[in-house]
Legacy VTK file of the C-alpha trace (Angstrom):
# vtk DataFile Version 3.0
C-alpha trace
ASCII
DATASET POLYDATA
POINTS 82 float
-32.053 -21.042 1.739
-33.239 -18.475 0.193
-36.138 -15.520 1.599
-35.999 -13.469 -1.836
-39.582 -12.514 0.365
-38.620 -10.601 3.048
-40.033 -7.341 3.167
-37.807 -4.253 4.089
-37.708 -3.488 7.856
-36.459 -5.330 10.937
-35.875 -9.207 11.009
-34.770 -12.030 13.370
-33.454 -15.794 12.353
-33.481 -18.686 14.711
-31.654 -21.405 13.649
-33.046 -25.220 14.583
-31.544 -29.023 14.017
-32.787 -32.171 15.321
-30.583 -35.332 15.189
-31.439 -38.593 14.115
-31.670 -39.265 17.914
-33.856 -36.571 18.407
-32.164 -33.845 20.181
-32.465 -30.650 18.953
-30.644 -27.217 18.998
-31.176 -23.996 18.547
-29.008 -20.771 17.689
-28.650 -17.490 19.039
-31.421 -15.377 17.791
-29.687 -13.006 14.806
-31.513 -9.552 14.075
-30.586 -8.425 10.701
-32.576 -4.994 8.602
-33.333 -4.934 5.281
-33.092 -1.147 4.329
-34.590 0.142 0.560
-31.964 1.256 -2.015
-32.396 4.848 -2.083
-31.699 6.707 -4.893
-27.526 7.454 -5.638
-26.918 11.039 -4.899
-26.728 13.891 -7.517
-24.188 16.179 -8.091
-21.305 17.610 -10.709
-20.649 14.723 -12.966
-16.899 14.288 -12.423
-14.385 15.340 -15.295
-11.678 13.010 -16.297
-8.147 13.983 -16.410
-6.864 16.270 -19.353
-3.772 15.204 -21.347
-0.744 16.305 -20.541
-0.024 18.452 -23.599
2.713 20.612 -22.096
4.611 17.671 -20.841
4.215 16.108 -24.305
5.580 18.716 -26.093
8.601 19.780 -23.870
9.789 15.640 -23.985
9.624 15.852 -28.073
11.352 18.807 -27.812
14.282 17.557 -25.828
14.007 14.291 -28.157
14.912 16.165 -31.239
17.396 18.658 -29.594
19.435 15.499 -28.128
18.345 14.171 -31.575
19.797 17.195 -33.683
22.850 17.584 -31.751
23.810 13.200 -32.407
22.951 13.178 -35.747
25.650 17.213 -35.897
28.283 14.808 -33.407
27.726 12.034 -36.393
28.208 14.468 -39.935
31.632 16.076 -37.996
33.559 13.410 -36.411
32.078 9.896 -37.727
32.738 9.576 -33.866
30.461 9.781 -31.008
30.914 8.977 -27.565
28.714 10.304 -24.788
LINES 1 83
82 0 1 2 3 4 5 6 7 8 9 10 11 12 13 14 15 16 17 18 19 20 21 22 23 24 25 26 27 28 29 30 31 32 33 34 35 36 37 38 39 40 41 42 43 44 45 46 47 48 49 50 51 52 53 54 55 56 57 58 59 60 61 62 63 64 65 66 67 68 69 70 71 72 73 74 75 76 77 78 79 80 81
């Protein structure tokens, strides 16, 4: 069962069931509260992390140096093993 028309505030709920032979059972009282939605707190907007330009540039320099070294090794010796 859905209770869409409940107002904000405190409520309680009791469930009862009656068997075909007439016996009725009642649940314990369930207390609950419906709170109003609050507006989200305003504050500074989180900024995205910056792209790691320095690390990418350093990695590219290392790749170029290793590549040039291997190219020189292959040209001079025709046999480069590391």
